[in-house]
C-alpha positions as MATLAB code, in Angstrom:
seq = 'XXXXXXXXXXXXXXXXXXXXXXXXXXXXXXXXXXXXXXXXXXXXXXXXXXXXXXXXXXXXXXXXXXXXXXXXXXXXXXXXXXXXXXXXXXXXXXXXXXXXXXXXXXXXXXXXXXXXXXXXXXXXXXXXXXXXXXXXXXXXXXXXXXXXXXXXXXXXXXXXXXXXXXXXXXXXXXXXXXXXXXXXXXXXXXXXXXXXXXXXXXXXXXXXXXXXXXXXXXXXXXXXXXXXXX';
ca = [
      78.948  111.363  108.898;
      82.388  111.844  107.236;
      84.725  108.886  107.290;
      88.259  110.079  108.050;
      91.032  108.187  106.356;
      94.901  108.043  106.531;
      96.731  106.565  103.571;
     100.081  104.830  104.251;
     102.051  103.771  101.196;
     105.691  104.322  100.212;
     104.692  105.217   96.648;
     103.625  108.848   96.244;
     101.799  108.027   92.986;
      99.671  105.332   94.819;
      98.881  107.808   97.653;
      97.895  110.530   95.116;
      95.672  108.135   93.238;
      93.894  106.916   96.463;
      93.457  110.500   97.669;
      91.880  111.495   94.350;
      89.405  108.591   94.554;
      88.450  109.232   98.148;
      88.320  113.042   98.022;
      85.759  112.869   95.207;
      83.251  111.477   97.748;
      81.157  113.635  100.076;
      81.434  111.207  102.998;
      85.147  110.310  102.764;
      88.008  112.547  103.673;
      91.791  111.951  103.639;
      93.199  113.487  106.716;
      96.850  112.387  106.408;
      99.448  110.453  104.405;
     102.528  108.542  105.357;
     105.394  106.987  103.343;
     106.462  104.369  105.903;
     105.223  102.670  109.055;
     106.836  105.076  111.518;
     105.278  108.024  109.794;
     101.972  106.261  109.673;
     101.943  105.858  113.506;
     102.794  109.570  113.946;
     100.068  110.663  111.471;
      97.415  108.314  112.969;
      98.087  109.405  116.548;
      97.769  113.048  115.594;
      94.744  112.841  113.364;
      92.761  109.838  114.971;
      91.237  108.669  111.683;
      88.385  106.199  111.349;
      90.365  103.968  108.931;
      93.981  103.547  107.879;
      94.742  102.176  104.403;
      98.038  100.409  105.206;
     100.462   99.109  102.651;
     102.436   96.172  104.035;
     105.772   96.620  102.321;
     107.244   99.972  103.341;
     110.663  101.140  104.455;
     111.851  102.029  108.046;
     108.899  100.171  109.549;
     106.684   97.879  107.506;
     102.932   98.063  107.529;
     102.577   94.850  109.576;
     104.554   96.126  112.516;
     102.796   99.518  112.250;
      99.428   97.691  112.324;
     100.470   95.719  115.433;
     101.507   98.890  117.278;
      98.564  100.874  116.206;
      95.887   98.373  117.176;
      97.651   97.676  120.542;
      97.184  101.363  121.494;
      94.079  101.803  123.602;
      93.873  105.429  122.539;
      93.349  104.275  118.969;
      90.627  101.671  119.753;
      88.206  103.346  117.356;
      90.623  103.210  114.360;
      90.437  100.362  111.959;
      93.184   99.195  109.601;
      92.564   97.891  106.070;
      95.690   96.317  104.499;
      96.664   97.291  100.932;
      98.404   94.593   98.952;
      99.537   94.095   95.383;
      98.704   90.401   95.274;
      95.801   88.622   96.885;
      97.961   85.777   98.207;
     100.417   87.898  100.170;
     101.717   86.164  103.322;
     101.752   89.500  105.155;
      98.011   89.708  104.986;
      97.401   86.724  107.228;
      99.761   88.242  109.847;
      98.009   91.589  109.532;
      94.642   89.925  110.175;
      96.115   88.176  113.276;
      97.260   91.602  114.393;
      93.684   92.867  114.243;
      93.426   94.416  110.727;
      89.816   94.629  109.586;
      90.467   93.230  106.141;
      92.428   93.810  102.993;
      92.128   95.303   99.500;
      94.248   94.810   96.376;
      95.617   97.945   94.826;
      93.859   97.294   91.536;
      90.448   97.639   93.134;
      87.878   99.743   91.306;
      87.309  103.263   92.686;
      83.626  102.634   93.504;
      84.490   99.386   95.228;
      87.118  101.084   97.270;
      84.693  103.744   98.491;
      82.063  101.066   99.285;
      84.579   98.897  101.141;
      85.634  101.731  103.386;
      82.068  102.568  104.248;
      81.374   98.964  105.116;
      84.521   98.805  107.387;
      83.587  102.057  109.001;
      80.233  100.586  109.908;
      81.971   97.671  111.623;
      80.809   95.027  109.239;
      82.691   92.505  107.104;
      84.955   93.945  104.386;
      83.194   93.477  101.043;
      81.103   90.310  100.828;
      81.436   87.727  103.669;
      82.000   85.014  101.032;
      84.901   86.843   99.377;
      86.627   87.551  102.648;
      86.101   83.902  103.765;
      87.567   82.451  100.587;
      90.778   84.401  100.769;
      91.354   84.063  104.477;
      90.774   80.377  104.194;
      93.662   80.133  101.789;
      95.993   81.767  104.268;
      95.187   79.570  107.182;
      95.358   76.372  105.116;
      98.876   76.874  103.782;
     100.475   73.965  105.720;
     101.157   70.793  103.637;
      98.140   68.588  103.074;
      99.889   65.693  104.691;
     100.795   67.589  107.807;
      97.820   68.306  110.139;
      97.963   71.875  111.462;
      98.392   72.387  115.181;
      95.682   74.580  116.563;
      94.750   75.991  119.947;
      91.047   75.184  120.391;
      91.055   76.408  123.911;
      90.248   79.841  122.473;
      86.763   78.511  121.735;
      86.073   77.331  125.300;
      84.100   80.377  126.262;
      81.666   80.146  123.370;
      78.251   78.635  123.682;
      77.219   75.848  121.247;
      74.969   78.335  119.424;
      77.818   80.839  119.119;
      80.053   78.204  117.677;
      77.351   77.221  115.215;
      76.866   80.853  114.125;
      80.571   81.398  113.866;
      80.902   78.392  111.519;
      78.154   79.813  109.359;
      79.899   83.181  109.321;
      83.040   81.422  108.156;
      80.965   79.783  105.455;
      80.208   83.209  104.030;
      76.581   83.528  105.234;
      75.089   86.904  106.125;
      72.993   87.533  109.222;
      69.838   87.137  107.185;
      71.057   83.763  105.806;
      72.082   82.562  109.249;
      68.728   83.558  110.563;
      66.969   81.486  107.858;
      69.257   78.530  108.435;
      68.805   78.487  112.239;
      65.231   79.659  112.420;
      65.990   82.959  114.132;
      65.695   86.629  113.303;
      68.615   88.411  111.615;
      68.992   90.621  114.736;
      69.357   87.513  116.909;
      71.982   86.159  114.533;
      73.788   89.480  114.696;
      73.717   89.294  118.491;
      75.372   85.852  118.498;
      77.959   87.129  116.036;
      78.778   90.107  118.246;
      78.976   87.944  121.404;
      81.407   85.624  119.730;
      83.450   88.593  118.549;
      83.541   89.958  122.056;
      84.612   86.695  123.643;
      87.351   86.090  121.124;
      88.557   89.707  121.054;
      87.788   89.942  117.342;
      87.489   93.518  116.147;
      85.101   92.765  113.308;
      83.415   90.035  111.298;
      86.336   89.487  108.946;
      88.596   88.606  111.889;
      85.993   86.265  113.293;
      86.120   84.349  110.033;
      89.908   84.115  110.397;
      89.597   82.804  113.923;
      87.125   80.162  112.813;
      89.716   78.728  110.388;
      92.729   79.339  112.623;
      91.158   77.334  115.509;
      89.939   74.567  113.207;
      86.277   75.312  113.816;
      85.884   75.745  110.114;
      87.839   73.832  107.484;
      88.246   73.809  103.738;
      86.745   70.789  101.891;
      89.324   68.014  101.770;
      91.759   69.586  104.267;
      93.125   67.454  107.075;
      91.628   67.695  110.529;
      93.516   69.996  112.951;
      95.601   68.497  115.674;
      94.860   69.964  119.108;
];
């Protein structure tokens, strides 16, 4: 199966470089490009790609607003957004994840890693390793001062079973389905089922966003961080 990709970045050189990397693979095809968020929406709606590589800082409409509008469109429910960022600790990335982006990549990523990442996202799994995604997302959601407990809305967790909360916490800890299964004495397929049920109940599009929800709601916390205030 060919994974169809749209590249949205205001720098033509970046777009050309990404296209060159992706078009050299038999299972990846660039079906469109855009230089700003408005163009990105137009291109995505006309091409219906599997994945959009979305830069966050673009003119006319930035990538964050374009991501919100794209992922709010029921007609584009099958399209996933991967945020492109120059720096790992970019405040826009956290907002993009809240808007439903499937993950993020830095622009200095190695070509082979880029191709692998897009295949993983297209399959509906976590972007890159669960641990790497968890570590970076955790930094975004723990940005409030250490002496000011973060207000969180734990009511979002009310519909989860105890087992689903337990599994979600382990996902946030960077564990794979196989590792969760060993920890909780269940098969990897059963662990995957619990993960998917938690995602469905919380409206998470993928595993990376489930990790984000775990930290945002206070279900998971960084070592030494203050407890959330409900």
